[in-house]
C-alpha positions in Angstrom: 31.7 44.1 -16.0 34.1 42.2 -18.2 37.6 43.6 -17.9 39.1 41.9 -20.9 36.0 42.6 -23.1 37.3 43.3 -26.9 40.6 41.1 -26.4 40.9 38.6 -28.9 43.0 35.4 -27.9 44.3 32.8 -30.4 44.9 29.7 -28.3 47.2 27.3 -30.1 47.9 25.3 -26.9 46.9 21.8 -25.7 46.7 19.6 -22.5 46.8 21.7 -19.0 49.2 24.8 -19.1 48.1 26.8 -21.9 44.4 25.8 -21.6 44.5 27.0 -18.0 45.9 30.2 -18.9 43.5 31.0 -21.5 40.7 29.7 -19.3 41.5 32.5 -16.8 41.6 35.1 -19.6 38.3 33.9 -20.9 36.8 34.2 -17.4 37.9 37.9 -17.2 35.9 38.5 -20.6 38.6 37.8 -23.3 37.3 36.2 -26.7 39.5 33.0 -26.8 39.6 31.3 -30.1 40.8 27.5 -29.6 42.8 26.6 -32.7 42.9 22.8 -33.0 44.4 20.6 -35.6 41.6 18.7 -37.4 41.3 15.3 -36.3 42.6 14.7 -32.9 43.0 18.3 -31.8 43.6 19.1 -28.1 45.0 15.8 -26.8 43.0 16.4 -23.7 39.8 15.6 -25.5 40.4 11.9 -25.2 41.7 11.6 -21.8 39.3 10.0 -19.3 37.1 10.2 -17.3 34.3 11.0 -19.6 31.0 12.6 -19.0 27.9 13.2 -21.3 27.7 16.6 -22.7 24.6 18.6 -23.9 24.6 16.8 -27.2 24.6 13.5 -25.6 28.3 12.6 -26.5 30.6 11.3 -24.1 33.6 14.0 -23.6 36.6 14.3 -21.4 35.7 15.8 -18.2 39.1 17.6 -18.0 38.6 19.1 -21.4 35.3 20.4 -20.3 37.0 21.8 -17.1 39.7 23.7 -18.8 37.9 25.1 -21.9 34.7 26.8 -20.9 34.1 30.1 -22.3 35.9 29.4 -25.6 35.4 28.8 -29.3 37.0 26.1 -31.5 38.4 26.6 -34.9 39.7 23.4 -36.4 42.8 24.6 -38.6 45.8 22.7 -40.0 48.2 25.6 -39.7 51.1 23.4 -40.8 49.6 23.2 -44.1 50.6 26.2 -46.4 47.1 27.4 -46.9 46.2 26.7 -43.3 49.3 29.0 -42.2 47.8 31.6 -44.3 44.4 31.4 -42.8 46.2 31.7 -39.3 48.0 34.8 -40.3 44.8 36.4 -41.5 43.3 35.6 -38.1 46.4 37.0 -36.3 45.8 40.2 -38.1 42.8 40.9 -35.8 44.1 39.2 -32.7 45.5 40.8 -29.4 47.2 37.7 -27.9 48.7 34.5 -29.3 49.7 31.7 -27.0 51.6 28.5 -28.0 53.1 25.6 -26.1 55.2 23.8 -28.8 58.8 22.9 -28.3 61.1 25.9 -28.7 61.7 26.8 -32.4 58.7 24.8 -33.7 56.2 27.6 -34.3 59.1 29.3 -36.3 59.8 26.4 -38.6 56.0 26.4 -39.3 56.1 30.0 -40.2 53.8 31.2 -37.2 56.5 32.3 -34.8 56.6 35.7 -33.1 58.5 37.4 -36.1 56.1 36.1 -38.8 53.1 37.0 -36.7 54.6 40.5 -35.8 55.0 41.2 -39.6 51.2 41.2 -39.9 50.3 42.5 -36.5 52.9 44.6 -34.6 50.5 45.1 -31.6 50.6 41.2 -31.0 51.2 39.9 -27.5 52.9 36.6 -28.3 53.4 34.0 -25.5 55.5 31.1 -25.8 54.8 28.7 -22.7 57.2 26.0 -22.7 58.9 23.5 -20.1 62.0 25.0 -19.8 62.0 28.3 -21.8 63.3 29.6 -25.0 67.0 29.7 -23.8 69.3 27.7 -21.6 71.0 24.2 -21.8 67.6 22.4 -21.1 65.4 24.3 -23.7 65.1 21.4 -25.9 64.4 18.9 -23.3 61.0 17.0 -23.0 59.4 17.2 -19.6 56.2 17.2 -17.4 55.2 18.8 -14.3 57.0 16.0 -12.1 60.4 16.8 -13.7 60.0 20.4 -13.2 59.2 20.2 -9.5 62.1 17.7 -9.0 64.6 20.0 -10.6 63.2 23.1 -8.8 63.8 21.2 -5.4 59.9 21.3 -4.6 59.6 17.5 -4.9 62.3 16.9 -2.2 60.3 18.6 0.5 57.0 16.6 -0.4 56.7 13.4 1.9 57.1 12.3 5.6 60.3 11.9 7.5 62.4 8.9 6.4 60.1 8.4 3.4 60.4 9.0 -0.4 59.4 12.1 -2.2 55.7 11.9 -3.0 54.2 13.4 -6.1 51.7 16.2 -5.2 48.0 15.9 -6.2 48.1 19.1 -8.2 50.3 19.9 -11.0 52.3 22.7 -9.4 54.7 23.8 -12.2 51.9 23.4 -15.0 49.6 25.6 -13.0 52.0 28.1 -11.7 53.6 28.5 -14.9 50.1 29.1 -16.5 49.4 31.8 -13.9 52.9 33.5 -14.7 51.7 33.5 -18.3 48.5 35.0 -17.6 50.2 37.7 -15.5 52.5 38.4 -18.2 50.1 38.6 -20.8 48.0 41.2 -18.8 51.1 43.2 -18.1 52.2 43.3 -21.7 48.6 44.4 -22.7 48.8 47.0 -20.0 52.2 48.2 -21.7 50.8 48.1 -25.0 48.1 50.4 -24.1 50.6 53.0 -23.5 53.4 52.2 -26.1 51.2 50.9 -28.9 53.6 48.0 -29.4 53.1 44.5 -28.7 55.8 42.2 -27.1 57.2 38.5 -27.1 56.8 36.6 -23.7 59.1 33.5 -22.9 57.5 31.8 -20.0 58.6 28.6 -18.6 56.9 26.0 -16.4 60.2 25.3 -14.8 60.3 29.2 -13.9 56.9 29.0 -12.2 58.1 25.9 -10.0 61.5 27.7 -9.1 59.4 30.8 -8.2 57.3 29.0 -5.8 60.5 27.2 -4.4 62.0 30.7 -3.6 61.1 30.9 -0.1 62.0 27.4 0.9 65.3 27.8 -0.9 65.9 31.0 0.7 64.9 29.7 4.2 67.0 26.7 3.9 70.1 28.6 2.6 69.8 31.1 5.4 69.6 28.2 8.1 72.8 26.9 6.7 71.6 23.4 6.1 70.1 20.9 3.9 66.2 20.5 3.8 64.7 17.8 5.8 61.8 16.2 4.1 58.8 16.1 6.8 61.1 18.3 9.4 60.8 21.8 7.8 58.7 24.5 9.5 55.5 24.1 7.1 55.9 20.6 5.8 55.5 18.6 9.3 58.3 19.9 11.3 56.2 22.1 13.8 53.5 20.9 16.2 51.6 23.9 15.7 51.4 23.5 11.8 50.5 19.9 10.9 48.1 17.3 9.9 46.6 15.0 12.6 44.6 11.7 12.6 41.5 11.7 14.6 40.1 8.7 16.7 37.7 7.9 13.7 40.5 7.6 11.2 39.9 11.1 9.6 42.3 14.1 9.6 42.2 17.4 11.2 44.8 20.5 10.4 46.1 22.9 12.9 47.9 25.9 11.7 48.2 28.1 14.8 51.3 29.7 13.8 50.8 32.9 15.9 51.6 32.4 19.4 48.2 33.6 20.7 46.3 30.9 18.4 48.6 28.2 19.5 48.1 29.1 23.2 44.3 29.0 22.8 44.5 25.5 21.4 46.9 24.3 24.3 44.5 25.9 27.0 41.5 24.4 25.4 43.1 20.8 25.6 44.6 21.4 29.1 48.0 21.3 28.1 49.6 24.8 29.0 53.0 22.9 28.8 52.9 22.6 25.2 52.7 26.7 24.6 56.4 27.0 24.5 56.9 24.0 22.3 55.1 25.0 19.2 57.9 24.7 16.9 59.3 21.6 18.3 59.3 18.4 16.1 59.4 16.4 19.3 56.1 17.6 20.3 54.2 16.4 17.1 53.8 13.0 18.6 52.2 14.5 21.6 49.7 16.5 20.0 49.0 13.6 17.7 48.2 11.6 20.8 45.8 14.3 21.9 44.0 14.5 18.7 43.6 10.8 18.7 41.4 11.1 21.9 38.4 12.5 19.7 36.6 12.2 16.5 36.6 14.6 13.8 33.2 15.9 14.5 34.1 16.3 18.1 37.3 18.3 17.3 35.1 20.4 15.0 32.8 21.3 18.0 35.8 22.2 19.9 37.0 24.6 17.1 34.0 26.4 17.4 34.9 27.7 20.9 38.5 28.9 20.0 40.2 30.9 17.4 43.1 28.7 16.5 43.0 28.0 12.6 41.7 24.3 12.9 40.0 22.9 9.9 39.0 19.3 8.5 40.8 17.6 5.5 38.0 17.4 3.0 37.8 15.4 -0.3 36.6 17.2 -3.4 32.9 15.9 -3.3 32.8 17.8 0.1 34.6 20.7 -1.5 32.0 21.1 -4.2 29.3 21.2 -1.5 31.4 23.7 0.8 29.0 26.4 2.0 31.7 29.2 1.9 32.7 28.5 -1.6 29.0 28.5 -2.7 28.5 31.7 -0.8 31.2 33.0 -3.0 29.9 31.9 -6.1 32.9 29.7 -6.7 30.8 26.4 -7.5 29.4 26.3 -11.0 27.6 23.7 -13.2 28.7 24.0 -16.8 27.9 21.7 -19.6 26.5 19.2 -17.0 29.7 19.1 -14.9 30.1 20.4 -11.4 33.3 22.5 -11.1 35.1 25.3 -9.7 33.9 28.3 -11.6 35.6 31.6 -12.2 37.6 32.9 -9.2 37.2 36.5 -10.4 34.3 37.7 -8.7 34.2 41.1 -10.1 34.0 39.7 -13.6 30.5 39.2 -15.2 31.3 36.5 -17.9 28.3 34.2 -18.3 30.0 30.7 -18.3 29.4 28.6 -21.5 30.4 24.9 -21.9 33.6 23.8 -23.8 33.1 23.7 -27.6 33.0 20.9 -29.8 36.1 20.7 -32.2 35.5 23.1 -35.0 32.3 24.2 -33.6 33.3 28.0 -34.5 35.2 27.3 -37.7 32.9 28.9 -40.3 31.5 31.7 -37.8 35.2 32.8 -37.2 36.4 32.4 -40.8 33.3 34.6 -42.1 34.3 37.4 -39.6 37.7 37.8 -41.3 36.0 38.0 -44.8 36.0 34.5 -46.1 32.8 33.5 -48.2 31.1 30.3 -48.0 32.6 28.8 -51.3 36.2 29.7 -49.8 35.2 27.8 -46.7 33.7 24.8 -48.5 37.0 24.4 -50.4 39.2 24.6 -47.5 37.1 22.0 -46.0 37.4 19.7 -49.0 41.1 20.1 -49.0 41.1 18.9 -45.2 42.7 22.5 -44.4 39.8 22.9 -41.9 37.1 21.2 -40.1 33.6 22.4 -39.0 30.9 20.7 -37.0 28.3 19.1 -39.3 30.5 18.8 -42.2 
């Protein structure tokens, strides 16, 4: 089953957020056509580390990871003739996603109103840093800026230390997921109304949405957040990260009273049962965890149900038996990676495309003949593989 089979997406985005959104749509069965400017194309293509692809070329691992199951058309849509080609492509599209600065697509003649004029059913998603309206709309920004303004960065770190950038791009990925949800909702709405829709999605909004529970809890408590001292970022003994005797790390997330009681009983410290949420008890639990190696604690965890798991690195994650049993680990284009998380969809994975790999095929599908395509190639409006 491919839930989005028959849905065509024109992806004008680059780098992480937009391509992650369209990767999710492709995993669900949508036909995603990546529109790239001839030459550099998606900037992610040149970002290391590099891996060897099926053709023997060195390619960006990040590009490969984010652009599986997609086609590539190299088209200069800022050129007048290129814009005309894009508008022809848009006539048969269901979704367009772009990640340019607010107003840029309109200036190039490929904004929502211009596309809607040729295809009233289009779902057009503008995914930007701060959105299409508001005093920050024209600011440049990246993930670290968005989570800083949303308040998330201030919560990340240890007591007395500075804010620490998280390993994952929270705003980029949460914003991309918001865009995916919005697109799916707009497609569902279109199925009833017959009309497309314009979607204004911001990465800042994604970060702010995720910060909602923290902001609400802090406000309700009537105080300022304390980095490393909040309930779920280091402030409770029952929910924390602890170092083992061999220098490795163990997580305990025994929030429920009966789970915490099971841990305390297992280590012979019933006196800690009533101190689950005390920050002062963190050091006492840390001293207990220091008495055994990680493997020894994992043996203990087999005897109790207390939400105890080891901190693993990515090399271990890719060999995790549970992830493998669920079919979440894949090797596509010679790269081991997290595959589609939509276990109900049956999209066969394909590796990321070369730039312009599908230019001729896609343009032929909209009625252009070989002579027209050759002429556009000579004029540097398009680029195709092997030309």
